[in-house]
TORTI-395214 format. One record per residue (C-alpha): residue number from 1; residue in one letter; x, y, z. Coordinates in steps of 0.5 Angstrom, whole numbers, plus 2048, in hexadecimal, padded with zeros to 3 digits. Example, Ala and Ser with C-alpha at 12.3 -4.5 7.8 and 13.67 -1.06 7.14 Angstrom:
2
{nr 1; rest a; xx 819; yy 7F7; zz 810} $
{nr 2; rest s; xx 81B; yy 7FE; zz 80E} $
//
This chain:
402
{nr 1; rest x; xx 820; yy 826; zz 7EB} $
{nr 2; rest x; xx 823; yy 823; zz 7F2} $
{nr 3; rest x; xx 82A; yy 821; zz 7F3} $
{nr 4; rest x; xx 82E; yy 81C; zz 7F7} $
{nr 5; rest x; xx 830; yy 822; zz 7FB} $
{nr 6; rest x; xx 829; yy 824; zz 7FD} $
{nr 7; rest x; xx 828; yy 81D; zz 800} $
{nr 8; rest x; xx 82E; yy 81D; zz 804} $
{nr 9; rest x; xx 82C; yy 824; zz 807} $
{nr 10; rest x; xx 825; yy 821; zz 808} $
{nr 11; rest x; xx 828; yy 81C; zz 80C} $
{nr 12; rest x; xx 82C; yy 820; zz 810} $
{nr 13; rest x; xx 826; yy 825; zz 811} $
{nr 14; rest x; xx 821; yy 81F; zz 814} $
{nr 15; rest x; xx 827; yy 81A; zz 817} $
{nr 16; rest x; xx 825; yy 81B; zz 81E} $
{nr 17; rest x; xx 81D; yy 81B; zz 81D} $
{nr 18; rest x; xx 81C; yy 815; zz 818} $
{nr 19; rest x; xx 81D; yy 80E; zz 81A} $
{nr 20; rest x; xx 822; yy 80A; zz 816} $
{nr 21; rest x; xx 81E; yy 804; zz 814} $
{nr 22; rest x; xx 820; yy 7FD; zz 813} $
{nr 23; rest x; xx 822; yy 7F9; zz 80D} $
{nr 24; rest x; xx 820; yy 7F2; zz 80F} $
{nr 25; rest x; xx 821; yy 7EC; zz 80B} $
{nr 26; rest x; xx 81C; yy 7E7; zz 80A} $
{nr 27; rest x; xx 81D; yy 7E0; zz 808} $
{nr 28; rest x; xx 816; yy 7DF; zz 808} $
{nr 29; rest x; xx 814; yy 7E4; zz 803} $
{nr 30; rest x; xx 81B; yy 7E3; zz 7FF} $
{nr 31; rest x; xx 819; yy 7DC; zz 7FD} $
{nr 32; rest x; xx 812; yy 7DE; zz 7FB} $
{nr 33; rest x; xx 814; yy 7E4; zz 7F7} $
{nr 34; rest x; xx 81A; yy 7E0; zz 7F4} $
{nr 35; rest x; xx 81F; yy 7E6; zz 7F6} $
{nr 36; rest x; xx 824; yy 7E7; zz 7FC} $
{nr 37; rest x; xx 81F; yy 7EC; zz 7FF} $
{nr 38; rest x; xx 81F; yy 7F1; zz 805} $
{nr 39; rest x; xx 81A; yy 7F5; zz 807} $
{nr 40; rest x; xx 81B; yy 7FD; zz 809} $
{nr 41; rest x; xx 816; yy 7FE; zz 80F} $
{nr 42; rest x; xx 813; yy 805; zz 80E} $
{nr 43; rest x; xx 80D; yy 803; zz 811} $
{nr 44; rest x; xx 811; yy 803; zz 818} $
{nr 45; rest x; xx 811; yy 80B; zz 817} $
{nr 46; rest x; xx 80E; yy 80F; zz 81D} $
{nr 47; rest x; xx 808; yy 810; zz 819} $
{nr 48; rest x; xx 808; yy 80A; zz 815} $
{nr 49; rest x; xx 80B; yy 80C; zz 80E} $
{nr 50; rest x; xx 811; yy 80F; zz 80B} $
{nr 51; rest x; xx 80D; yy 815; zz 809} $
{nr 52; rest x; xx 810; yy 818; zz 810} $
{nr 53; rest x; xx 817; yy 819; zz 80D} $
{nr 54; rest x; xx 815; yy 81E; zz 807} $
{nr 55; rest x; xx 810; yy 821; zz 80C} $
{nr 56; rest x; xx 815; yy 822; zz 811} $
{nr 57; rest x; xx 81A; yy 825; zz 80C} $
{nr 58; rest x; xx 816; yy 82A; zz 809} $
{nr 59; rest x; xx 813; yy 82D; zz 80F} $
{nr 60; rest x; xx 81A; yy 82D; zz 812} $
{nr 61; rest x; xx 81C; yy 831; zz 80C} $
{nr 62; rest x; xx 817; yy 836; zz 80E} $
{nr 63; rest x; xx 819; yy 83D; zz 811} $
{nr 64; rest x; xx 816; yy 840; zz 816} $
{nr 65; rest x; xx 811; yy 845; zz 812} $
{nr 66; rest x; xx 80F; yy 83F; zz 80E} $
{nr 67; rest x; xx 80E; yy 83B; zz 815} $
{nr 68; rest x; xx 80A; yy 840; zz 818} $
{nr 69; rest x; xx 805; yy 840; zz 812} $
{nr 70; rest x; xx 803; yy 839; zz 813} $
{nr 71; rest x; xx 803; yy 833; zz 80E} $
{nr 72; rest x; xx 7FD; yy 82F; zz 80A} $
{nr 73; rest x; xx 7FE; yy 829; zz 806} $
{nr 74; rest x; xx 7F9; yy 824; zz 803} $
{nr 75; rest x; xx 7FA; yy 81C; zz 804} $
{nr 76; rest x; xx 7F7; yy 816; zz 804} $
{nr 77; rest x; xx 7FA; yy 815; zz 80B} $
{nr 78; rest x; xx 802; yy 813; zz 80C} $
{nr 79; rest x; xx 804; yy 81A; zz 809} $
{nr 80; rest x; xx 7FF; yy 81D; zz 80E} $
{nr 81; rest x; xx 802; yy 81A; zz 814} $
{nr 82; rest x; xx 809; yy 81B; zz 812} $
{nr 83; rest x; xx 807; yy 823; zz 811} $
{nr 84; rest x; xx 803; yy 823; zz 818} $
{nr 85; rest x; xx 808; yy 81F; zz 81C} $
{nr 86; rest x; xx 80E; yy 824; zz 81A} $
{nr 87; rest x; xx 80A; yy 82A; zz 819} $
{nr 88; rest x; xx 808; yy 829; zz 821} $
{nr 89; rest x; xx 80F; yy 828; zz 823} $
{nr 90; rest x; xx 811; yy 82E; zz 81F} $
{nr 91; rest x; xx 80C; yy 832; zz 822} $
{nr 92; rest x; xx 808; yy 833; zz 81B} $
{nr 93; rest x; xx 801; yy 834; zz 81B} $
{nr 94; rest x; xx 7FF; yy 82E; zz 816} $
{nr 95; rest x; xx 7F8; yy 82D; zz 812} $
{nr 96; rest x; xx 7F7; yy 827; zz 80E} $
{nr 97; rest x; xx 7F2; yy 825; zz 808} $
{nr 98; rest x; xx 7F1; yy 81E; zz 807} $
{nr 99; rest x; xx 7EC; yy 81A; zz 803} $
{nr 100; rest x; xx 7E5; yy 818; zz 806} $
{nr 101; rest x; xx 7E7; yy 811; zz 805} $
{nr 102; rest x; xx 7ED; yy 811; zz 809} $
{nr 103; rest x; xx 7EE; yy 80B; zz 80E} $
{nr 104; rest x; xx 7EC; yy 80D; zz 815} $
{nr 105; rest x; xx 7F2; yy 80B; zz 818} $
{nr 106; rest x; xx 7F6; yy 811; zz 813} $
{nr 107; rest x; xx 7F1; yy 816; zz 815} $
{nr 108; rest x; xx 7F1; yy 815; zz 81C} $
{nr 109; rest x; xx 7F9; yy 814; zz 81D} $
{nr 110; rest x; xx 7FA; yy 81B; zz 819} $
{nr 111; rest x; xx 7F5; yy 81E; zz 81E} $
{nr 112; rest x; xx 7F9; yy 81B; zz 824} $
{nr 113; rest x; xx 7FF; yy 81E; zz 821} $
{nr 114; rest x; xx 7FD; yy 825; zz 821} $
{nr 115; rest x; xx 7FA; yy 827; zz 81A} $
{nr 116; rest x; xx 7F3; yy 82A; zz 819} $
{nr 117; rest x; xx 7F0; yy 825; zz 814} $
{nr 118; rest x; xx 7EB; yy 826; zz 80F} $
{nr 119; rest x; xx 7E8; yy 820; zz 80A} $
{nr 120; rest x; xx 7E6; yy 823; zz 803} $
{nr 121; rest x; xx 7E5; yy 81F; zz 7FD} $
{nr 122; rest x; xx 7E5; yy 818; zz 7FA} $
{nr 123; rest x; xx 7ED; yy 818; zz 7F9} $
{nr 124; rest x; xx 7F3; yy 81B; zz 7FA} $
{nr 125; rest x; xx 7F2; yy 820; zz 7F4} $
{nr 126; rest x; xx 7EC; yy 823; zz 7F7} $
{nr 127; rest x; xx 7F0; yy 824; zz 7FE} $
{nr 128; rest x; xx 7F6; yy 827; zz 7FA} $
{nr 129; rest x; xx 7F1; yy 82C; zz 7F7} $
{nr 130; rest x; xx 7EE; yy 82E; zz 7FE} $
{nr 131; rest x; xx 7F5; yy 82E; zz 801} $
{nr 132; rest x; xx 7F7; yy 833; zz 7FC} $
{nr 133; rest x; xx 7F1; yy 837; zz 7FD} $
{nr 134; rest x; xx 7F3; yy 838; zz 804} $
{nr 135; rest x; xx 7FA; yy 839; zz 803} $
{nr 136; rest x; xx 7F8; yy 83F; zz 7FE} $
{nr 137; rest x; xx 7F3; yy 842; zz 803} $
{nr 138; rest x; xx 7F6; yy 841; zz 80A} $
{nr 139; rest x; xx 7FE; yy 842; zz 807} $
{nr 140; rest x; xx 800; yy 83C; zz 80A} $
{nr 141; rest x; xx 806; yy 838; zz 807} $
{nr 142; rest x; xx 803; yy 832; zz 802} $
{nr 143; rest x; xx 807; yy 82C; zz 804} $
{nr 144; rest x; xx 807; yy 827; zz 7FE} $
{nr 145; rest x; xx 807; yy 820; zz 7FF} $
{nr 146; rest x; xx 80B; yy 81E; zz 7F9} $
{nr 147; rest x; xx 80C; yy 823; zz 7F4} $
{nr 148; rest x; xx 812; yy 827; zz 7F8} $
{nr 149; rest x; xx 819; yy 827; zz 7F8} $
{nr 150; rest x; xx 81A; yy 827; zz 7FF} $
{nr 151; rest x; xx 815; yy 822; zz 800} $
{nr 152; rest x; xx 818; yy 81D; zz 7FB} $
{nr 153; rest x; xx 81F; yy 81E; zz 7FE} $
{nr 154; rest x; xx 81C; yy 81C; zz 805} $
{nr 155; rest x; xx 819; yy 816; zz 802} $
{nr 156; rest x; xx 820; yy 815; zz 7FF} $
{nr 157; rest x; xx 823; yy 814; zz 805} $
{nr 158; rest x; xx 820; yy 80D; zz 805} $
{nr 159; rest x; xx 825; yy 80B; zz 7FF} $
{nr 160; rest x; xx 82B; yy 80E; zz 803} $
{nr 161; rest x; xx 829; yy 809; zz 809} $
{nr 162; rest x; xx 828; yy 803; zz 804} $
{nr 163; rest x; xx 82F; yy 804; zz 801} $
{nr 164; rest x; xx 832; yy 804; zz 808} $
{nr 165; rest x; xx 82E; yy 7FE; zz 80A} $
{nr 166; rest x; xx 830; yy 7FA; zz 804} $
{nr 167; rest x; xx 835; yy 7FD; zz 7FF} $
{nr 168; rest x; xx 834; yy 7F7; zz 7FB} $
{nr 169; rest x; xx 82D; yy 7F8; zz 7F9} $
{nr 170; rest x; xx 82B; yy 7F6; zz 7F2} $
{nr 171; rest x; xx 824; yy 7F9; zz 7F2} $
{nr 172; rest x; xx 81F; yy 7FD; zz 7F6} $
{nr 173; rest x; xx 818; yy 7FD; zz 7F5} $
{nr 174; rest x; xx 813; yy 803; zz 7F8} $
{nr 175; rest x; xx 80C; yy 804; zz 7F7} $
{nr 176; rest x; xx 80A; yy 80B; zz 7F3} $
{nr 177; rest x; xx 804; yy 80F; zz 7F4} $
{nr 178; rest x; xx 806; yy 816; zz 7F2} $
{nr 179; rest x; xx 80D; yy 814; zz 7F2} $
{nr 180; rest x; xx 811; yy 818; zz 7F7} $
{nr 181; rest x; xx 814; yy 811; zz 7FA} $
{nr 182; rest x; xx 816; yy 80E; zz 7F4} $
{nr 183; rest x; xx 819; yy 814; zz 7F2} $
{nr 184; rest x; xx 81D; yy 816; zz 7F8} $
{nr 185; rest x; xx 81F; yy 80E; zz 7F9} $
{nr 186; rest x; xx 821; yy 80E; zz 7F2} $
{nr 187; rest x; xx 826; yy 814; zz 7F2} $
{nr 188; rest x; xx 829; yy 812; zz 7F8} $
{nr 189; rest x; xx 82A; yy 80B; zz 7F5} $
{nr 190; rest x; xx 82C; yy 80C; zz 7EE} $
{nr 191; rest x; xx 831; yy 812; zz 7EF} $
{nr 192; rest x; xx 835; yy 80D; zz 7F4} $
{nr 193; rest x; xx 834; yy 807; zz 7F0} $
{nr 194; rest x; xx 831; yy 807; zz 7E9} $
{nr 195; rest x; xx 831; yy 800; zz 7E8} $
{nr 196; rest x; xx 82B; yy 7FF; zz 7EE} $
{nr 197; rest x; xx 825; yy 7FE; zz 7EB} $
{nr 198; rest x; xx 81F; yy 802; zz 7EE} $
{nr 199; rest x; xx 818; yy 800; zz 7EC} $
{nr 200; rest x; xx 811; yy 803; zz 7EE} $
{nr 201; rest x; xx 80B; yy 800; zz 7EF} $
{nr 202; rest x; xx 804; yy 803; zz 7EE} $
{nr 203; rest x; xx 7FD; yy 7FF; zz 7EF} $
{nr 204; rest x; xx 7F9; yy 7FE; zz 7E8} $
{nr 205; rest x; xx 7F3; yy 802; zz 7EB} $
{nr 206; rest x; xx 7F7; yy 808; zz 7EB} $
{nr 207; rest x; xx 7FD; yy 808; zz 7E6} $
{nr 208; rest x; xx 7FE; yy 80F; zz 7E6} $
{nr 209; rest x; xx 806; yy 810; zz 7E5} $
{nr 210; rest x; xx 806; yy 80A; zz 7E1} $
{nr 211; rest x; xx 801; yy 80E; zz 7DC} $
{nr 212; rest x; xx 805; yy 814; zz 7DD} $
{nr 213; rest x; xx 80C; yy 810; zz 7DB} $
{nr 214; rest x; xx 809; yy 80C; zz 7D5} $
{nr 215; rest x; xx 803; yy 810; zz 7D3} $
{nr 216; rest x; xx 7FF; yy 80A; zz 7D2} $
{nr 217; rest x; xx 7F7; yy 80C; zz 7D2} $
{nr 218; rest x; xx 7F5; yy 805; zz 7D4} $
{nr 219; rest x; xx 7F9; yy 807; zz 7DB} $
{nr 220; rest x; xx 7F5; yy 80E; zz 7DC} $
{nr 221; rest x; xx 7EF; yy 80C; zz 7E0} $
{nr 222; rest x; xx 7EF; yy 80B; zz 7E7} $
{nr 223; rest x; xx 7EB; yy 808; zz 7EC} $
{nr 224; rest x; xx 7EB; yy 806; zz 7F4} $
{nr 225; rest x; xx 7F0; yy 802; zz 7F7} $
{nr 226; rest x; xx 7F2; yy 7FF; zz 7FD} $
{nr 227; rest x; xx 7F9; yy 803; zz 7FC} $
{nr 228; rest x; xx 7F6; yy 809; zz 7FE} $
{nr 229; rest x; xx 7FD; yy 80C; zz 800} $
{nr 230; rest x; xx 7FF; yy 80C; zz 7F8} $
{nr 231; rest x; xx 7F8; yy 80E; zz 7F6} $
{nr 232; rest x; xx 7FA; yy 814; zz 7F2} $
{nr 233; rest x; xx 7F7; yy 816; zz 7EB} $
{nr 234; rest x; xx 7FD; yy 81A; zz 7E9} $
{nr 235; rest x; xx 804; yy 81A; zz 7EB} $
{nr 236; rest x; xx 808; yy 820; zz 7EC} $
{nr 237; rest x; xx 80C; yy 823; zz 7E6} $
{nr 238; rest x; xx 812; yy 823; zz 7EA} $
{nr 239; rest x; xx 812; yy 81C; zz 7ED} $
{nr 240; rest x; xx 810; yy 81A; zz 7E6} $
{nr 241; rest x; xx 816; yy 81D; zz 7E3} $
{nr 242; rest x; xx 81B; yy 819; zz 7E8} $
{nr 243; rest x; xx 817; yy 813; zz 7E7} $
{nr 244; rest x; xx 818; yy 813; zz 7E0} $
{nr 245; rest x; xx 81F; yy 814; zz 7E0} $
{nr 246; rest x; xx 821; yy 80F; zz 7E6} $
{nr 247; rest x; xx 81C; yy 80A; zz 7E7} $
{nr 248; rest x; xx 81D; yy 804; zz 7E3} $
{nr 249; rest x; xx 816; yy 802; zz 7E2} $
{nr 250; rest x; xx 80F; yy 803; zz 7E5} $
{nr 251; rest x; xx 80B; yy 7FC; zz 7E6} $
{nr 252; rest x; xx 803; yy 7FB; zz 7E7} $
{nr 253; rest x; xx 800; yy 7F6; zz 7EC} $
{nr 254; rest x; xx 7F9; yy 7F4; zz 7EE} $
{nr 255; rest x; xx 7F5; yy 7F6; zz 7F4} $
{nr 256; rest x; xx 7F4; yy 7EE; zz 7F6} $
{nr 257; rest x; xx 7FC; yy 7EE; zz 7F5} $
{nr 258; rest x; xx 7FD; yy 7F4; zz 7FA} $
{nr 259; rest x; xx 7F8; yy 7F0; zz 7FF} $
{nr 260; rest x; xx 7FC; yy 7EA; zz 7FE} $
{nr 261; rest x; xx 802; yy 7EE; zz 800} $
{nr 262; rest x; xx 7FF; yy 7F1; zz 806} $
{nr 263; rest x; xx 7FD; yy 7EA; zz 808} $
{nr 264; rest x; xx 804; yy 7E7; zz 807} $
{nr 265; rest x; xx 808; yy 7EC; zz 80B} $
{nr 266; rest x; xx 803; yy 7EC; zz 811} $
{nr 267; rest x; xx 803; yy 7E4; zz 811} $
{nr 268; rest x; xx 80A; yy 7E3; zz 80F} $
{nr 269; rest x; xx 80E; yy 7E9; zz 811} $
{nr 270; rest x; xx 809; yy 7EB; zz 817} $
{nr 271; rest x; xx 80A; yy 7F2; zz 813} $
{nr 272; rest x; xx 804; yy 7F7; zz 813} $
{nr 273; rest x; xx 804; yy 7FA; zz 80C} $
{nr 274; rest x; xx 7FE; yy 7FF; zz 809} $
{nr 275; rest x; xx 7FD; yy 7FE; zz 801} $
{nr 276; rest x; xx 802; yy 802; zz 7FF} $
{nr 277; rest x; xx 807; yy 7FF; zz 803} $
{nr 278; rest x; xx 806; yy 7F8; zz 801} $
{nr 279; rest x; xx 805; yy 7FA; zz 7F9} $
{nr 280; rest x; xx 80D; yy 7F9; zz 7F8} $
{nr 281; rest x; xx 80D; yy 7F2; zz 7FB} $
{nr 282; rest x; xx 807; yy 7F1; zz 7F7} $
{nr 283; rest x; xx 80B; yy 7F2; zz 7F1} $
{nr 284; rest x; xx 810; yy 7ED; zz 7F3} $
{nr 285; rest x; xx 80C; yy 7E8; zz 7F5} $
{nr 286; rest x; xx 808; yy 7E8; zz 7EE} $
{nr 287; rest x; xx 80F; yy 7E8; zz 7EA} $
{nr 288; rest x; xx 80E; yy 7EF; zz 7E7} $
{nr 289; rest x; xx 815; yy 7F1; zz 7E7} $
{nr 290; rest x; xx 81B; yy 7EE; zz 7E4} $
{nr 291; rest x; xx 81F; yy 7ED; zz 7EB} $
{nr 292; rest x; xx 81F; yy 7E5; zz 7EC} $
{nr 293; rest x; xx 825; yy 7E3; zz 7F0} $
{nr 294; rest x; xx 827; yy 7EB; zz 7F2} $
{nr 295; rest x; xx 828; yy 7EE; zz 7F8} $
{nr 296; rest x; xx 822; yy 7F3; zz 7F9} $
{nr 297; rest x; xx 81F; yy 7F8; zz 7FE} $
{nr 298; rest x; xx 818; yy 7F9; zz 7FE} $
{nr 299; rest x; xx 816; yy 7FF; zz 802} $
{nr 300; rest x; xx 810; yy 7FE; zz 806} $
{nr 301; rest x; xx 80E; yy 805; zz 806} $
{nr 302; rest x; xx 808; yy 805; zz 80B} $
{nr 303; rest x; xx 804; yy 801; zz 810} $
{nr 304; rest x; xx 7FE; yy 806; zz 811} $
{nr 305; rest x; xx 7F8; yy 801; zz 810} $
{nr 306; rest x; xx 7F1; yy 802; zz 813} $
{nr 307; rest x; xx 7F0; yy 7FB; zz 817} $
{nr 308; rest x; xx 7E9; yy 7FA; zz 814} $
{nr 309; rest x; xx 7EC; yy 7FB; zz 80D} $
{nr 310; rest x; xx 7F1; yy 7F7; zz 80F} $
{nr 311; rest x; xx 7EC; yy 7F1; zz 810} $
{nr 312; rest x; xx 7E9; yy 7F2; zz 80A} $
{nr 313; rest x; xx 7F0; yy 7F2; zz 806} $
{nr 314; rest x; xx 7F2; yy 7EC; zz 80A} $
{nr 315; rest x; xx 7EB; yy 7E8; zz 808} $
{nr 316; rest x; xx 7ED; yy 7EA; zz 800} $
{nr 317; rest x; xx 7F4; yy 7E8; zz 801} $
{nr 318; rest x; xx 7F1; yy 7E1; zz 803} $
{nr 319; rest x; xx 7ED; yy 7E0; zz 7FE} $
{nr 320; rest x; xx 7F2; yy 7E2; zz 7F9} $
{nr 321; rest x; xx 7F7; yy 7DD; zz 7FC} $
{nr 322; rest x; xx 7F1; yy 7D7; zz 7FC} $
{nr 323; rest x; xx 7F1; yy 7D8; zz 804} $
{nr 324; rest x; xx 7E9; yy 7DA; zz 803} $
{nr 325; rest x; xx 7E4; yy 7D7; zz 7FF} $
{nr 326; rest x; xx 7DD; yy 7D8; zz 7FE} $
{nr 327; rest x; xx 7D8; yy 7D4; zz 7FB} $
{nr 328; rest x; xx 7D0; yy 7D3; zz 7FA} $
{nr 329; rest x; xx 7CD; yy 7CC; zz 7FA} $
{nr 330; rest x; xx 7C6; yy 7CA; zz 7F8} $
{nr 331; rest x; xx 7C3; yy 7C5; zz 7FD} $
{nr 332; rest x; xx 7BC; yy 7C1; zz 7FE} $
{nr 333; rest x; xx 7B8; yy 7C5; zz 803} $
{nr 334; rest x; xx 7B8; yy 7BF; zz 808} $
{nr 335; rest x; xx 7BB; yy 7BD; zz 80F} $
{nr 336; rest x; xx 7C2; yy 7BB; zz 80F} $
{nr 337; rest x; xx 7C4; yy 7BE; zz 808} $
{nr 338; rest x; xx 7C8; yy 7C4; zz 80B} $
{nr 339; rest x; xx 7CB; yy 7BF; zz 810} $
{nr 340; rest x; xx 7CD; yy 7BA; zz 80B} $
{nr 341; rest x; xx 7D0; yy 7C0; zz 807} $
{nr 342; rest x; xx 7D4; yy 7C2; zz 80D} $
{nr 343; rest x; xx 7D7; yy 7BB; zz 80E} $
{nr 344; rest x; xx 7DA; yy 7BB; zz 807} $
{nr 345; rest x; xx 7DD; yy 7C2; zz 808} $
{nr 346; rest x; xx 7E0; yy 7BF; zz 80F} $
{nr 347; rest x; xx 7E3; yy 7B9; zz 80C} $
{nr 348; rest x; xx 7E7; yy 7BE; zz 807} $
{nr 349; rest x; xx 7EA; yy 7C2; zz 80D} $
{nr 350; rest x; xx 7E7; yy 7C8; zz 80B} $
{nr 351; rest x; xx 7E5; yy 7CD; zz 810} $
{nr 352; rest x; xx 7DE; yy 7D0; zz 810} $
{nr 353; rest x; xx 7DE; yy 7D7; zz 811} $
{nr 354; rest x; xx 7D7; yy 7D9; zz 80F} $
{nr 355; rest x; xx 7D0; yy 7D5; zz 80D} $
{nr 356; rest x; xx 7CA; yy 7D9; zz 80A} $
{nr 357; rest x; xx 7C4; yy 7D5; zz 809} $
{nr 358; rest x; xx 7BF; yy 7D8; zz 804} $
{nr 359; rest x; xx 7B8; yy 7D5; zz 803} $
{nr 360; rest x; xx 7B5; yy 7DB; zz 800} $
{nr 361; rest x; xx 7B9; yy 7DE; zz 7FA} $
{nr 362; rest x; xx 7BB; yy 7DB; zz 7F4} $
{nr 363; rest x; xx 7B9; yy 7D3; zz 7F6} $
{nr 364; rest x; xx 7B3; yy 7CF; zz 7F3} $
{nr 365; rest x; xx 7AE; yy 7CC; zz 7F8} $
{nr 366; rest x; xx 7B1; yy 7C6; zz 7FC} $
{nr 367; rest x; xx 7B9; yy 7C9; zz 7FB} $
{nr 368; rest x; xx 7BD; yy 7CE; zz 7FF} $
{nr 369; rest x; xx 7C4; yy 7D1; zz 7FD} $
{nr 370; rest x; xx 7C9; yy 7D1; zz 803} $
{nr 371; rest x; xx 7CF; yy 7D6; zz 802} $
{nr 372; rest x; xx 7D5; yy 7D4; zz 805} $
{nr 373; rest x; xx 7DC; yy 7D8; zz 807} $
{nr 374; rest x; xx 7E2; yy 7D3; zz 808} $
{nr 375; rest x; xx 7E9; yy 7D4; zz 80B} $
{nr 376; rest x; xx 7ED; yy 7D0; zz 806} $
{nr 377; rest x; xx 7F5; yy 7CE; zz 805} $
{nr 378; rest x; xx 7F6; yy 7D1; zz 7FE} $
{nr 379; rest x; xx 7F3; yy 7CF; zz 7F7} $
{nr 380; rest x; xx 7F4; yy 7C8; zz 7F7} $
{nr 381; rest x; xx 7F0; yy 7C7; zz 7FD} $
{nr 382; rest x; xx 7EB; yy 7CC; zz 7FA} $
{nr 383; rest x; xx 7EB; yy 7C7; zz 7F4} $
{nr 384; rest x; xx 7EA; yy 7C1; zz 7F9} $
{nr 385; rest x; xx 7E4; yy 7C4; zz 7FD} $
{nr 386; rest x; xx 7E1; yy 7C5; zz 7F6} $
{nr 387; rest x; xx 7E2; yy 7BE; zz 7F4} $
{nr 388; rest x; xx 7E0; yy 7BB; zz 7FA} $
{nr 389; rest x; xx 7D9; yy 7BE; zz 7FA} $
{nr 390; rest x; xx 7D8; yy 7BD; zz 7F3} $
{nr 391; rest x; xx 7DA; yy 7B5; zz 7F4} $
{nr 392; rest x; xx 7D4; yy 7B6; zz 7FA} $
{nr 393; rest x; xx 7CF; yy 7B8; zz 7F5} $
{nr 394; rest x; xx 7CF; yy 7C0; zz 7F7} $
{nr 395; rest x; xx 7CD; yy 7C5; zz 7F2} $
{nr 396; rest x; xx 7D2; yy 7CA; zz 7F2} $
{nr 397; rest x; xx 7D3; yy 7D2; zz 7F1} $
{nr 398; rest x; xx 7DA; yy 7D3; zz 7F3} $
{nr 399; rest x; xx 7DD; yy 7DA; zz 7F4} $
{nr 400; rest x; xx 7E4; yy 7D7; zz 7F7} $
{nr 401; rest x; xx 7E9; yy 7DC; zz 7F4} $
{nr 402; rest x; xx 7E5; yy 7E3; zz 7F5} $
//
């Protein structure tokens, strides 16, 4: 098990090579979460994620013979970029195996940082099997993305920085995939001040660490998630031991809640976060943790998100917040019917985003369906729009909340 001394040694090893990220207080999000909240902005790292801390520590520790063999790793993206960046800086040849569904920005960034990239399998576990095979075949050093003491110690340097940036913290919230971040940060904090609470956050779509800790069979399944950075089916054996000892609780958030947190960070804090990076804020926004009124640091662990994917997440977040609604209206197929419908919508001050006029499918002769997508100001406004249309005699099918 890693020790506080391991983390101190890691900090000395990476001090001049990894950015000391800011801890920024947020009054807006403090009011939203009911806490005294600060954001640890690891999305500002050179590779856009905390992962380069562990990668830098591991690669810097390798001796000349190991460096000469080259390295290989598996990653959904952030660890890949950290390994690629620091391997290139140290003159080490690197190969990275990534899942086929990895966001394009992470693939391109990893390649631009000097690694050879291979896309294999549906998820991290498939990529990890291929990376292990390459290590055995080619004699490369396998750089595990989380289940490695040097990796955990590198991630733990975030905890040391938090203690210096705000020594009065009551709680720290981090996302959990394989568990390297939570393990390292928890050791750094708890070995300094055991009173600090450390909470981990996973998506309900893939609650692998929560399942490993509780054994609850209801948590054994997995599915696709917008938080690809924590989409790990099996947490590490080393990380699980540390998390079980030092992390106070692991809570789950929904996909829609993560999307909403991404949107809130972008809209209110002008901060770009990927799904894994926004998960801790999602837990705080939805009051999953007993931290009301407390001094809390939320680790925004990464910001590497594909622009096209971001647009879809933003739309999903808008729906979840009542900022976007969809409805179908059955109208008589006569001149002026659509204009009358839109005049009612205009009177409610909802903004029309899309209009689809359907005569051919699912309608009776003499009638037509009109599907509208509208920008709204929240669920009260959604209800106002529905009430206005109903009062005007419109026959509605509404999908306002999803």
